[in-house]
N, C-alpha and C positions, 0 to 999 in steps of 0.2 A: 383587616385580623388584628388581636391584639397580640401583644409581644411579650411570651412569658420570659421570667425574670431571667432564663440562664441561656435564651436569644439572646438578650440583652448583654449579658457580659460576653455571648461569644461576638457580638460585632464590636462591642470595646476594645477587645481582643485585636481585632483585626484593626483598629482605628491606629491603634499603638505600631503591628507592624507596617503600615500604611504612610503613618508619622515619623518613623524611623530612615523611611526609602528619601526624608527630603534631607537627614541630617547629613553633615560629610562624613564620608565613612573613612576615618582612619581611628584609628588605634592610639590608646596615650597608655604610657607606664602607670599602674598605679599603685600609689603609694602606700605599704599596708603597716600600720604602727602594729608590730610584731613586741616590740616594751614599754607599751605605755607607762606612762608616772601615777604613780598612786600613793595618797594618804591613809588610805585605812586602815588600820592596824600600824601605823610606820609611827601617821601625825606631820612629818616630813613630807616631800615629795622623794621617791624611791622608786625605782624599775621595778615591775612585777621578777623581773628575772631573778634580781637583784635580792627578794626576798621569800624568807624561810619559810613559808607557810603556800597554806592553798589560796591562791588572791586573783581575782580574775576580771577585769575590766570589762564592759561593754560599751564602747563609743555610742555617739549620735549617727554617723556613719554608717555604723550597722543594723540597729533596729528602728530610724525613723523613716528610713525607704522602704515608701510599698504600706508601711503599716497604717494604722487606724491612730496610734497614740494615745489610746483606750487605757490597757491593760499592762500593768508592769509584767504580766507573761511573754510579753514579744520582747522585751529586752532577755528575759531570766533564762528563756529555754535552751540559749547557746550555752551557758552556765553546767558545768563538768557539779556534779553531787549537788541536784537543785532538783525541784519535783515542784510545778508550778500548775493544779486544776485549775481549768474555767468556770464557773460552776452555773455562766452561765447566768446568774443570778446578782444582781449588784444590792441585794437586799443584804448579800451575805458577804460580799466581798470576795476575790481571790483565798485559795489555800496554796500556800509557799512552805515546805518542808527543806529542809535541807541536813541528808544525811540521816534523814528521819526525822528530824527536830520538825515538831510543828503539824506532823500529820493529822493529829487529832482532832484538832482545832474546829470547832462548832459554827464559826464564825473567826473572819478575819485572819490576820497571823500572830504565831504564839510560840516563843523562844526560842524567836528570832530578832535581832535590833533591828529597828529599821530606821536612816534617818535623812534627814533633807539637807545638806550644806552645814551636817553639822548639829541639826536641829535633829529631835528625838521626833520621831512620827508614834513610836509607842509610849504606852504609859509605863508608871515606874515598875507594874506588877507584869509586867511582859506581852502586854496585848497590842498590836498593832494595826495598823488600818492601810494597808496599797494606798487604796484608794484617794489616799489623799497628797500621793507624789505624783505629780504631775505630768506626763512624759515630753508635754508640748514644749516643753522648757528646759527638759535634761540636756546639759553636755554628755553626760557617763553617769554610769551607775558601775559601783565595785562592789561588789562582793568575797569577803574571808568568813573560812569555816575553818574545822578543826580545832588542836590544842586552842590556836591564838584566841578562840573566842573568852578565852577567858578573860580575855580585855574587854566586852561588855558584861561580866557582872553573872547578872540571873539570867541570861540569852545564853544558852548552851549550842545553842546552832549558829552563831556566830554572829554575822552583820552585815544589812544590802543598807547601804550609801548612795545615794542619788546627788547628782551636782547640778546644781544647773549652774546655766551657761551665762558669762558675762557681757554685757551688752559692748558693741565693740566696732569700727570703723564709722562709717556715714550714718545718718537717719533712714530706717525704711519704714516703710509702713507696710502689710498685705493681711488677708484674708484668702481660706482656701472653704472648703465645701466638699463635704464628703457620703454618698450616699449608700447603700445596701441594703442585702435581705433583711427581712422580718421589720421594717418598717423603720433601717437605722437611717440616720441622718446627723452629721458634725457638721455646723460651722465655727468658725475662728476669726478673728482676728487679732491679730498683732501690733509690736510697734519694738524697735528696740535701736541701739547706736551706740556711742563712745568711743572716748582716746587713751592715752596714757595716762591719763589726771579722774577722770570721771565714766559712768553708761549706766545705760539704764536698759530695762526689759520690760515690755506691758504685755496683755497676754490674757485675751477673755477664751472663751468655748463654749456653747452647748451640745450635750449628744442627747439624743431621743431616740429608743427604740419601741418597738411591740414588741421587742424577745423573743426567741426561738421555742420556750414553752411557752403553753396559756396561762397566764396570768403573771406574765414575765416581765412585763412592761415598766420603762424605767425613764425619768429627766434626769442627767445632769449638767450642773451648771459649775464651771469654773475659772476663779482669775487669780493671774498671779504678777505683781509688782516686783521690782527690782531696783535697785539704785545701791553703785556703788563708785568709791570717791577714794582717792590719796592725800591727806588731809597734807604730807612730805613724801619725803625716798623713802623715811623707815616705814613707815604706817597705811594698815588699809583697812577703810570700812564700808561693811554691807549690810543694809535693811532691808527686809526681806519679808511680805504681806502675803498670804493666798489664801483663800474659801474655798468652800467644796460646798452643793446646794442639790439637796436629793428633797423632793415632795413626793412622798406616797408612791413610792418606787414598791415597786410590788414584789410578792417573797411567792415564787411557786413550790415553795419548797421539794422536801426527799418525794421518791414512789417509790414504790415495790415491786420486786421484781418480774410480777405481770404486768402488773401497771405499765409499766416503761416497755415490756417485750408489743403488748398489745397497739402502745400510742407513744409512740419518744417524747411526744410535747406535749401528753397532757399531766394532770394534776391530780393532786386528790379531792374528795369531793370542799373538805371540810377549808382547803386552799380556797377559794371562792363563797364558802359560806358566810366565812369571819372576813375576808377580802384581808389575809394577811399581804402587810406590805410595811414600810420604814419609811421612817421622814429623819435626815441628817443637814446639819447646820452647822458648819465649823467652820473657825473663822480664829487664825493664829497669825503672829509680828513673829521678827524676829533678829537679833542683832547681832552680826561674826566683826571683831573686833580683832587684829593681829600688827601689831610692831616689832622692831628689831631693835636690840639692844645692843652692839655690838655682833659677837657672832650667834650671839642667845635671841631667841624670839619669845615674846608674849603674845596667847591667845587666846582669845575669851569672847561667850556668847552667851548670851539671855533669850528667852522668850515665854510666852503668855499666850492663850487664848483661851476659846469655848466654845465646844463639842456638844450641840443637844441631837436627843433621839430617843424619837417615840416611834415603838414598834410592836403592832398587833398578829399577836399570837391566835393559833387552833386552840388555846388546846377547850375542850369540850365545855360548855353551859353543866353547871352540876357539879364537876370534877373538884377533888379535894384542891389541889391544886390553883385552880382559879378562886375557889372561894378562902382559900388563904392569902395568895400570893397577890391573885390576878393573871390575866391573860393578855393586858395590854403593861409595857414597858417602857416604862418613861424617866430621862434622866435629863441634869443642867449638866455637864461636868466643866471643870474651871479647872486650866493645868498652865502650870510654869514652871520655867528652873535655868539653870543655866551651869557653862564649864569654866573653868579656870586653870590654865598647862602651862607651864614653863619648860623650853626644850636649849639645853643648855650642851653644847660640847664640850671635850673636855681633851684640852691640846696638852696634859700632862704624863698619859700611857703613848704606846706605842698606837698605830694606827691612827682608825677615827671611829671615836669612839660620843660619842651623844646618848646624855641623860634626859629624859623627860621627868617631870614631875607635875599632877594634876590631881581635879577630882571633878565628881560629876551630883551635880542634885536635882532632883525630881520630883515635884508631890502633881497630884491629880487628887481632885476633893468631888465625885458626883451628888448631887441632891438626890434621891432615887426614891423612884413611889413605882408602884404597883398598881394596875385599877382590873376589875372584871372589862372582860373583851363584849359587852353583852349590858343590856340596860332593857327590863320584862320582856318582853322578846324578840326585838331589834338583834342582832349578833354582828361582833364587826366596829363596836362602837365603845367607847369609854362610859365602862360602870363603872360602880364603886369603888372608893380606896381601900388597896385590900396589903399595904406594901408601903411602910414611909419610913425612911432610911438615910443618914450620909456616910457614906465610906470614901476615905483619905489611903492614898499607896503613897508612900516615901521613902524618897532612895536618896541615899548620900555614899558616895564610892569613888573615895582618899585610889590614889594608885601611882604605879614610878615604873619605869623600862626601861630599858636601855638596848641599845642598837651599836655593836663592836663591830668594826670591819678590821680585819689585822688580818693584810697578806692574802691566802688564797681563801682565809676563815671569815663566816660570818656568821654573830651570833646576837639572837636577842633571845633577853629574858623578862619577863614583866612577873607583877605581883598585885594582886588591887585587892581593897579590905574588901567587901558591898555586905549592905547591910539594904531590907524594903521592909515597911511598914506597914499592915494592913491596919485600920482603924474602923471599926465603924458603930456608930451612935443613931441607936432602933429607937425612932422617934411612935410607931405604930405599934401601942405594947397590950390590944387585948388577948394577942393569941402568944406574947409572952416577950420577954425581952433580949433579944437577940446582942444586945451591945456590946463586948468588945472586941482584944485587937491583936496580935499576934506579927510578931517579927522573928525575919529569918537572916544568920548571917553567915558569910562564907570568907575565907582566904581562896583567893583560886592565884596560887601561880602557872607559870606558862616558861619552857623553855624550845628553845630550836637552832639547830643551827647548821650551817650549810658551808661544802669546800667549792670551790671552783675546781674539778676537772681539768678544764679546759676553759676558756673563753666564752665557750657555749656549753659549755656540758655544769651544769651542778647540781648535786645531791644535797639534801637535809634528812634527817631529821627531827622529832617532835615529839612531848607529852604538855599535856596540860591538866589540870582539874578544870570542873564548870560545874553549875547547877545552876536548875530552873526551880522558882517559886512558883506554885500557884496561881496563877491569875483572880481577878474581884468574880470572874463567872466560875469557875470552877472548886473555888470557896464557899457559896450563895447560897447552896442546899446543901446538908446533908446526909446522906442515905438512911431511908426512909421517909416517912412524911411530916420528921420534924421541919421546922420553919428556921432552925437556929444558924447561923454561919458556920461551917466549918472548919473550924479553928484546928482543927485533930491534923489535916493533910504539913507531912512533911513536902520538903524539896526532895526533887530529883535529881542525885549526884552522881558526878560522873567521871574518869578517869579516861582521855583521847593519848591516844598516838598513832603517829601520821609516820610512814617511810613519803621523800617525793622527790622526783626527775624534774630538773628544764633546759628543754634542749632546742640547741638552733640547729637544725637539718640542716639548713641552707640560711641563705641569704635573706628567704622567704618563706624559711618553713619552722612554727613553731612549736612545739609539743610537751606538753605536760603531762606528767601519770605522780599518781598517790595511789598509796595504800593505807588505809587505815584502821585499827580498828579502835571501838567505843565499848566500857563497861558502866553500866549506869542502876545503880541500887535507885528502889522506889519509885517507881517507874511510878507516873503520876496514869490512872487508867478509869473508862467509864464502872461505877456504880450502880449505878439506875439510870433510866432514860423512856420517861414516861407521863404522860401528861402535858408532854411540853417541858418538862423538867427534867436538867443533868445533874446527877450529882457522879463526886468522882473520890478514889482513894487511890493509897499506896501498895501498889504489887509486886514487890520481888524484884528480882533482877533479870537484865534482859544488855543484849550480845548483839552490837552492829559490827560486820564487818566490811569492807568494800574495798573496792576499786572507781576511779575514776581517769579517766582519758581525754586531753582537750590537746586538738590539733586545728592547727589555724596554717594552710597551704597557698602560696602564690603557685601556681597552675603555669602562667604566661601572664602575658604583659595585659589581659583583660579575665581572666579566667582566676578562679577565687574559690577555694574549695574550704570548711568550717565543716569541723563534728565535734559531735561532745559524748561522750558514755560513760554510762555507771550504773557499776551493780553491787548491789546492795545487798546485803544479806541481814535482816533486823530479826531476830526471837527472842524469846521470853526464855531465861537459865532455870527457871523455878516450875514447877511444878503450885498454884497461886490461884483463888478466888476470885474471883473481878468480877464482882457483884453479883448477880443473878448465875454466870457462867463458871466451869472451870476453865480455866489456861493451862492448859499442860507444855508441862519441857518442851524447845522446839517450834511452841505453836508462832505463824511471823504477824510480826506488827501492824496492826490494819490501816490504811493510807496510806501501806509503801512498795509500792512495785519494787519488784525482784532487780527487776533490769529496765535501765530506758536508754537511746539514742537518738540524736538529733544532730540531720547533716544538713548541709544546706551548702549550694551551687550557684556562685555567683556569675554574674555573666556582664561584663561591663565592654560592647566592640566599639564604642563610638563613643565621643563627648555629648554627655548631655543624657544617654541612654545604661538605663542599667535594667538586669531581670535577674529573676531566681527562682527555683527549686527548693520548696524545702523539704523535709523527712521527717516526718517522727516516729519511733517505733515506745511504748510500755509492757511490761508486761503486766498478768493478772492484778487484781490489787483485792486481800483482800479487804470484809467491811466490821466485820466484829472479832473480837479479843480470842472466842473460841476457835473461828476460822472454821465455823462447820456452815454458815449461812452461803447463798452464793459469793462469789467471788469475782467482783468486777472482771470481764474478759481482757484476754491482750487486745492492743486496737494496734493498725499500720492506716497513717491517715500522708496526704503529699497535698504542701499550696503552690499556689504560683502567685508572683506579684512582679510587678512591670512599672517600671516609671522615667519621664520623659521631662525632661530640661531645656526651655529654652532663652533664652540674652536678647533684649528688643529694648536694645538704647540704657534708658535704668530703670524698665521693668524687665523682670524674671519669671517666667512664665510655668508650672508644670500643670503637670496630667499626671496620674496614677491609678492603677485596674489592680485588684487584687483573687485570687480564689481564693478558698478555703474548701478543705475537705475536698477535693478533687474526682474521689472515685465515689463520693456519696456514701463514704462508710456509714453503719450505723453501731454506735457505740457509746460507751459511758465515757463522760469524762471526767465527773471527780465523785465522790465519794460521802455519805454522813457516817463519820465513824459511831457506830454503837448506838443504833439511832432505835430506843426501846418499841417501836413500833413497826419495826421491820420497812423503812420507807429510807435506804442508805443510798437510792442511784437518783443520779444527776444526768439528765440526754445531755449530751454534745450535739451542735445541728450537725445536720447531711450539708450538703455544698452549699455553698453560701459565697456571694461575691460582693467586693466593694468596689467602685468606687468614685473618684475626685478628678478638684482642679483647685491652683491655685494661681496665685497672681499678688507679687509682693513690688515694692514700686523703691528708688535707691534716689533721695535725695543730693 
């Protein structure tokens, strides 16, 4: 008799129960870090409880146990104000938004600064890639949002920064395997070690999946290497290298509502006719250096890399877009940049004042080509050249920031002068010359004041200006059939306000509450999306009002509760024309759920065993600006995970199992905002399982 996937997952669960019976039955006091130290937004270590901003840290012990280590969503779901939509599409990456910023991204992350160890994973125009952040080597993820987002220049949504772990302790070598539903398989090899003077981390993994939907198979190879040394007692140097390889990752595209209802795994015929797919080759090297000069600190980083992408779209043969621009996107990107920062304590004033002076420089240069996605009668192949240009994005942002602690008061103030220039050098002139340039400049201030009512209750108010520049993809096409770049797009500018409370309810409980309001002018919206081309325009004013609540509660020695709730009312304040649709005042911004709730109950009854039940609720999501098309319905899903670990002399062995969507709920996991063909919907998997094991040897 064959064993079905559901039967196998049940048997794995029973195995864990039996295995746990052999573990010594004693509960341990679990150390809950309620006030972890952060550097995002402050540049110097500071407790999140003492920072007058919405700043959350997700530590490794929160996102590594019982997780696949594949998607950034594994870490970010527990952060209020952040919405992660897993597209089940490795060709287009995750959709990540904070307070509505980035929700309409056609691919990747936009409007949010993404960094890894202080090195940008975002291009100067604001387009970022979550896949380049390797969770296997992550030590923690810091998420900053609100008025303090002015610290990130043209990224009004704030910043997401991953910090990799340092090699420490005796040298170890390890291997792990994880398998699951829909042909999922991930193998990993790693080694690490270090002491007070130096350390290293080496990591390599391969992930394969057939994908939940048809035509969504993917293979992802990642490598990571880090060496850190202390040349002397006053300095620290780290060298970091990482790669990401995806060859022929299938793109299932979006689906119509009727197609989704008939079969959530289905794809439109064009996806297979044109074999829509994407290949990525990414290599990056970075350097971080820090040196103390008395009480002052100099920080410097530099990075460089290459990224090559070739993507086959489903633009039908014979359409103007295919004849003029092509259905194959092919570019080679070279990027580099760096940061120079001086942190200076000031002793000539009362209290503790620290001034930070710095500048960020980033540049990316795309040698970009477009080809027809057919040759003769053969579809889904590279045909004739139809676009050839060099796109260069450059940003240079000097800034100053002050952090002042005076008795019960804490003041953070910052001023940043941001500039981003996009230059286009058109080499394909048969359809006209699209060469040109556009420079965006803004000065963005922010001010936050916190008062300590008691040592365990802090309140703060914050305000700031921010702006979002259009990305290269948003400027690529002007509305209509014109082949010219859309240099007429303006940046979206916003004013943000926030009031927050941070409370230690008990020694084992931490509560964060924030209320915010955001006024935005010249919001970027879809002007048209047809035949594989999306153009954008500026559309009036929007208003975002919301509430964020985060709770971390140690219920007992072996129980922990985590909650993250977000209410976001994001609407248009004007009647405007957005492409071919009328946007009426009061319409909701697409891609933004009004309510989101994440809950997690963790049980660690004995040493080496942990299990948790997760719940996620999300309200309906509109798919385009008129709000006339079918919204993706609200949903609630539950997940369960467990992990066992044993120490056997020099060996550490672990096993894990995970069940997602326990109730086998059918739902839309993400939407493609403003798709002109009405293919807005991307289905999430039904009940799925994962099981794995690993072994580590300590020398």
